[in-house]
C-alpha positions, 0 to 999 in steps of 0.5 A, spaced: 761 596 929 760 599 922 754 603 924 758 607 930 764 608 925 760 611 920 757 616 925 763 618 928 766 619 921 760 623 919 761 627 925 768 629 924 766 631 917 761 635 919 765 638 924 771 640 920 766 643 914 763 647 920 770 649 922 773 651 915 767 655 914 767 659 920 775 660 919 773 663 912 768 667 915 772 670 920 778 671 915 773 675 910 771 680 916 778 681 918 780 683 911 773 687 910 775 691 917 782 692 914 780 695 908 774 699 911 780 702 916 784 704 910 779 707 906 775 711 912 781 712 917 784 718 918 791 720 920 792 720 927 796 727 927 792 733 927 797 739 926 794 745 930 800 750 929 799 756 924 792 758 922 788 763 925 785 763 933 778 762 934 774 768 935 767 768 939 763 773 936 756 775 939 751 778 935 745 783 938 740 779 934 742 772 938 740 775 945 
């Protein structure tokens, strides 16, 4: 009886440590992803008004 309780208690401890470790791992990845997006991310607005129009140039040497 004592052996069964000990096995169940150890199993619960192992599962709880594993779940806690997994939770820390996932939360750290999420924080790192947010920092990456903030640093490397760009504004999602690309202003296209004003500026020069694109002009295609053909050169005789390229033919």
